[in-house]
C-alpha positions as a Markdown table, in Angstrom:
| # | Residue | x | y | z |
|---|---|---|---|---|
| 1 | Met | 0.1 | -0.2 | 0.2 |
| 2 | Ile | 1.3 | 3.4 | -0.7 |
| 3 | Leu | 0.6 | 6.6 | 1.4 |
| 4 | His | 1.4 | 9.9 | 0.4 |
| 5 | Ser | 2.4 | 12.4 | 2.9 |
| 6 | Leu | 3.5 | 16.0 | 2.1 |
| 7 | Gly | 4.7 | 15.1 | -1.4 |
| 8 | Arg | 6.6 | 12.1 | 0.0 |
| 9 | Val | 5.8 | 8.6 | -0.9 |
| 10 | Arg | 6.0 | 6.0 | 1.7 |
| 11 | Ile | 5.4 | 2.2 | 1.5 |
| 12 | Arg | 3.4 | 0.8 | 4.2 |
| 13 | Arg | 4.3 | -2.8 | 5.0 |
| 14 | Met | 1.1 | -5.5 | 4.7 |
| 15 | Glu | 0.3 | -7.5 | 7.7 |
| 16 | Pro | 0.7 | -11.3 | 7.1 |
| 17 | Asp | -3.2 | -11.6 | 7.1 |
| 18 | Glu | -3.2 | -8.8 | 4.3 |
| 19 | Ile | -0.6 | -10.5 | 2.2 |
| 20 | Arg | -2.7 | -13.7 | 2.5 |
| 21 | Ala | -5.9 | -12.0 | 1.6 |
| 22 | Glu | -4.2 | -10.7 | -1.6 |
| 23 | Val | -2.7 | -13.9 | -2.3 |
| 24 | Gln | -6.2 | -15.4 | -2.4 |
| 25 | Arg | -7.7 | -12.4 | -4.6 |
| 26 | Arg | -5.2 | -13.0 | -6.8 |
| 27 | Lys | -5.4 | -16.6 | -7.3 |
| 28 | Lys | -8.9 | -16.0 | -7.5 |
| 29 | Arg | -8.7 | -13.5 | -10.5 |
| 30 | Ala | -6.4 | -15.9 | -12.2 |
| 31 | Glu | -8.8 | -18.8 | -12.0 |
| 32 | Asp | -11.6 | -16.2 | -13.4 |
| 33 | Leu | -9.3 | -15.3 | -16.1 |
| 34 | Gly | -8.9 | -18.7 | -17.1 |
| 35 | Ile | -5.1 | -18.7 | -17.3 |
| 36 | Arg | -4.5 | -22.2 | -16.6 |
| 37 | Glu | -6.8 | -23.4 | -19.2 |
| 38 | Val | -5.4 | -21.2 | -21.7 |
| 39 | Leu | -1.6 | -22.5 | -20.8 |
| 40 | Arg | -2.8 | -26.1 | -20.8 |
| 41 | Ala | -4.4 | -25.6 | -24.4 |
| 42 | Leu | -1.0 | -24.5 | -25.7 |
| 43 | Ile | 0.8 | -27.7 | -24.0 |
| 44 | Lys | -1.8 | -29.7 | -25.8 |
| 45 | His | -1.4 | -28.2 | -29.0 |
| 46 | Arg | 2.4 | -28.9 | -28.7 |
| 47 | Asp | 1.9 | -32.6 | -27.8 |
| 48 | His | -0.6 | -32.7 | -30.7 |
| 49 | Tyr | 2.2 | -31.3 | -32.9 |
| 50 | Arg | 4.6 | -33.9 | -31.7 |
| 51 | Ala | 2.2 | -36.9 | -32.4 |
| 52 | Trp | 1.9 | -35.5 | -36.0 |
| 53 | Leu | 5.5 | -34.8 | -36.7 |
| 54 | Lys | 6.0 | -38.7 | -36.2 |
| 55 | Asp | 2.9 | -39.6 | -38.2 |
| 56 | Asp | 2.4 | -36.9 | -40.9 |
| 57 | Pro | 5.6 | -34.6 | -40.9 |
| 58 | Lys | 4.4 | -32.6 | -43.9 |
| 59 | Tyr | 1.1 | -31.7 | -42.1 |
| 60 | Ala | 3.4 | -31.0 | -38.6 |
| 61 | Ala | 5.3 | -28.3 | -40.6 |
| 62 | Arg | 2.2 | -26.8 | -41.6 |
| 63 | Ala | 0.2 | -26.8 | -38.3 |
| 64 | Ile | 2.4 | -25.3 | -35.9 |
| 65 | Tyr | 2.2 | -21.5 | -35.6 |
| 66 | Pro | 5.0 | -19.5 | -37.3 |
| 67 | Asp | 7.9 | -18.4 | -34.8 |
| 68 | Met | 6.8 | -20.8 | -32.3 |
| 69 | Thr | 9.7 | -22.7 | -31.1 |
| 70 | Leu | 9.2 | -26.3 | -29.2 |
| 71 | Ser | 12.2 | -27.9 | -27.6 |
| 72 | Gly | 11.7 | -30.7 | -25.0 |
| 73 | Ser | 9.4 | -29.4 | -22.6 |
| 74 | Glu | 9.6 | -25.9 | -23.5 |
| 75 | Ile | 7.5 | -23.5 | -25.8 |
| 76 | Arg | 9.1 | -20.1 | -26.8 |
| 77 | Phe | 7.0 | -17.3 | -29.1 |
| 78 | Ser | 6.9 | -13.7 | -29.1 |
| 79 | Val | 3.9 | -11.2 | -29.3 |
| 80 | Gly | 5.2 | -8.1 | -30.4 |
| 81 | Pro | 8.1 | -7.1 | -28.4 |
| 82 | Thr | 7.1 | -9.4 | -25.4 |
| 83 | Thr | 8.7 | -12.9 | -25.4 |
| 84 | Phe | 7.1 | -15.9 | -23.6 |
| 85 | Gln | 8.6 | -19.0 | -22.5 |
| 86 | Leu | 6.3 | -22.0 | -21.3 |
| 87 | Met | 7.7 | -24.8 | -19.4 |
| 88 | Asn | 6.1 | -28.0 | -17.9 |
| 89 | Asp | 7.9 | -30.4 | -15.7 |
| 90 | Glu | 6.2 | -33.9 | -14.8 |
| 91 | Glu | 6.9 | -35.9 | -11.6 |
| 92 | Arg | 5.4 | -39.4 | -11.2 |
| 93 | Leu | 3.8 | -39.8 | -8.0 |
| 94 | Pro | 3.6 | -43.1 | -6.1 |
| 95 | Ser | 0.1 | -45.3 | -6.5 |
| 96 | Asp | -1.8 | -46.3 | -3.7 |
| 97 | Asp | -4.3 | -48.2 | -5.9 |
| 98 | Trp | -3.4 | -51.7 | -6.2 |
| 99 | Asp | -5.2 | -54.9 | -7.6 |
| 100 | Ser | -5.6 | -58.4 | -6.0 |
| 101 | Arg | -2.2 | -59.2 | -7.7 |
| 102 | Gly | -0.2 | -56.6 | -6.2 |
| 103 | Asn | 0.0 | -54.5 | -9.6 |
| 104 | Ser | -1.2 | -51.0 | -9.7 |
| 105 | Asn | -4.0 | -50.1 | -12.1 |
| 106 | Cys | -3.3 | -46.3 | -11.9 |
| 107 | Asp | -0.6 | -44.1 | -12.3 |
| 108 | His | -0.6 | -40.4 | -10.8 |
| 109 | Ser | 1.7 | -37.6 | -11.8 |
| 110 | Arg | 2.1 | -33.7 | -10.9 |
| 111 | Glu | 2.8 | -31.5 | -13.6 |
| 112 | Thr | 4.7 | -28.1 | -12.9 |
| 113 | Val | 3.6 | -25.4 | -15.5 |
| 114 | Thr | 5.7 | -22.1 | -15.3 |
| 115 | Leu | 5.3 | -19.3 | -17.8 |
| 116 | Lys | 8.1 | -16.8 | -18.0 |
| 117 | Val | 7.4 | -13.3 | -19.9 |
| 118 | Asn | 10.7 | -11.5 | -20.9 |
| 119 | Gly | 12.7 | -13.9 | -18.5 |
| 120 | Glu | 10.6 | -13.3 | -15.5 |
| 121 | Glu | 8.4 | -15.9 | -13.9 |
| 122 | Val | 4.8 | -14.5 | -13.8 |
| 123 | Phe | 2.7 | -17.6 | -13.4 |
| 124 | Glu | 3.1 | -20.8 | -11.8 |
| 125 | Phe | 0.6 | -23.9 | -11.3 |
| 126 | Thr | 0.0 | -27.8 | -10.9 |
| 127 | Val | -1.9 | -30.1 | -12.9 |
| 128 | Asp | -2.6 | -33.6 | -11.4 |
| 129 | Lys | -2.9 | -36.1 | -13.6 |
| 130 | Ser | -4.4 | -39.7 | -13.2 |
| 131 | Thr | -4.7 | -42.7 | -15.7 |
| 132 | Tyr | -6.8 | -45.7 | -14.6 |
| 133 | Trp | -6.9 | -49.2 | -16.1 |
| 134 | Asp | -9.8 | -51.2 | -16.4 |
| 135 | Gln | -11.4 | -54.0 | -18.5 |
| 136 | Phe | -12.2 | -51.4 | -21.1 |
| 137 | Gly | -8.9 | -49.7 | -21.4 |
| 138 | Pro | -7.3 | -46.8 | -19.6 |
| 139 | Ser | -9.1 | -43.6 | -18.8 |
| 140 | Tyr | -7.3 | -40.1 | -18.3 |
| 141 | His | -8.2 | -37.6 | -15.8 |
| 142 | Glu | -6.7 | -34.0 | -15.1 |
| 143 | His | -7.4 | -31.8 | -12.1 |
| 144 | Phe | -6.0 | -28.3 | -11.9 |
| 145 | Gly | -3.9 | -27.9 | -8.5 |
| 146 | Glu | -2.5 | -25.0 | -6.7 |
| 147 | Ile | -1.5 | -21.7 | -8.3 |
| 148 | Phe | 1.9 | -20.9 | -6.9 |
| 149 | Arg | 2.6 | -17.6 | -8.5 |
| 150 | Phe | 0.7 | -14.8 | -10.4 |
| 151 | Ile | 1.8 | -11.7 | -11.3 |
| 152 | Glu | -0.5 | -9.9 | -13.7 |
| 153 | Gly | 0.2 | -7.6 | -16.5 |
| 154 | Pro | -0.7 | -7.1 | -20.2 |
| 155 | Trp | 0.6 | -10.7 | -20.8 |
| 156 | Val | -2.7 | -12.3 | -19.7 |
| 157 | Thr | -4.4 | -10.6 | -22.7 |
| 158 | Glu | -1.5 | -11.4 | -25.1 |
| 159 | Ile | -1.0 | -15.0 | -24.4 |
| 160 | Gly | -4.9 | -15.8 | -24.8 |
| 161 | Glu | -5.0 | -14.0 | -28.0 |
| 162 | Phe | -1.7 | -15.9 | -29.3 |
| 163 | Val | -3.2 | -19.1 | -28.3 |
| 164 | Leu | -6.6 | -18.2 | -30.3 |
| 165 | Lys | -4.3 | -17.5 | -33.6 |
| 166 | Ala | -2.6 | -20.9 | -33.0 |
| 167 | Gln | -5.3 | -22.7 | -32.6 |
| 168 | Ala | -7.2 | -21.1 | -35.7 |
| 169 | His | -3.7 | -21.5 | -37.8 |
| 170 | Ser | -3.6 | -25.4 | -36.8 |
| 171 | Ala | -7.4 | -25.7 | -37.5 |
| 172 | Thr | -6.8 | -24.1 | -41.1 |
| 173 | Ala | -4.0 | -26.5 | -41.6 |
| 174 | Trp | -6.1 | -29.4 | -40.7 |
| 175 | Arg | -8.8 | -28.4 | -42.9 |
| 176 | Glu | -6.8 | -28.0 | -45.9 |
| 177 | Arg | -5.2 | -31.4 | -45.1 |
| 178 | Asn | -8.4 | -33.1 | -44.9 |
| 179 | Ala | -9.8 | -31.2 | -48.2 |
| 180 | Pro | -9.5 | -34.1 | -50.7 |
| 181 | Arg | -10.9 | -36.8 | -48.3 |
| 182 | Glu | -14.0 | -34.8 | -47.4 |
| 183 | Ala | -14.3 | -34.0 | -51.1 |
| 184 | Glu | -14.4 | -37.7 | -51.8 |
| 185 | Glu | -16.6 | -38.1 | -49.3 |
| 186 | Ala | -19.3 | -35.4 | -50.4 |
| 187 | Glu | -19.0 | -36.9 | -53.9 |
| 188 | Lys | -20.1 | -40.0 | -52.5 |
| 189 | Leu | -23.1 | -38.6 | -50.5 |
| 190 | Arg | -24.2 | -36.6 | -53.7 |
| 191 | Lys | -24.3 | -39.8 | -55.8 |
| 192 | Arg | -26.0 | -42.0 | -53.2 |
| 193 | Phe | -28.8 | -39.1 | -52.6 |
| 194 | Gly | -28.9 | -38.2 | -56.4 |
| 195 | Ile | -27.9 | -34.7 | -55.7 |
């Protein structure tokens, strides 16, 4: 808190309860803005790109947004003069879900996602992930965990807009890739229905 006194600026120290209240307010603000969802969408975009890189490198080259760099567990890109670095680190957690033969039928992991803007860490949170196996195969679950850091700034709007552009770019590449197949299916439908 800043106090003005006779033209001088003094910064009043916040009490511990005030700090905790401000942290809770910032966490709620980050949740309301949907920042975790935006960053997870960007990580999933990267993971899909990696899968396509193996299966269809030509499509993968078109699907990735220009000027986005992917390396290991990092995504780097710029929006104007602002540089972004998104990192995620996943650690496997012990399982307490065992079947009658002593085999685990569940894997648990915790992913820590960190966003740097112009080299400064501005956002960090966790995602708890579980994979369960049953007679029908695996089922996957994700749950957002704790927000550990949130320093608000213009980056909040910039990154949201960037993710929308990256997703739109990918969708355009997908439509172009599938255009011949869709045209063939439309022709079959036209013939079957006498159109």
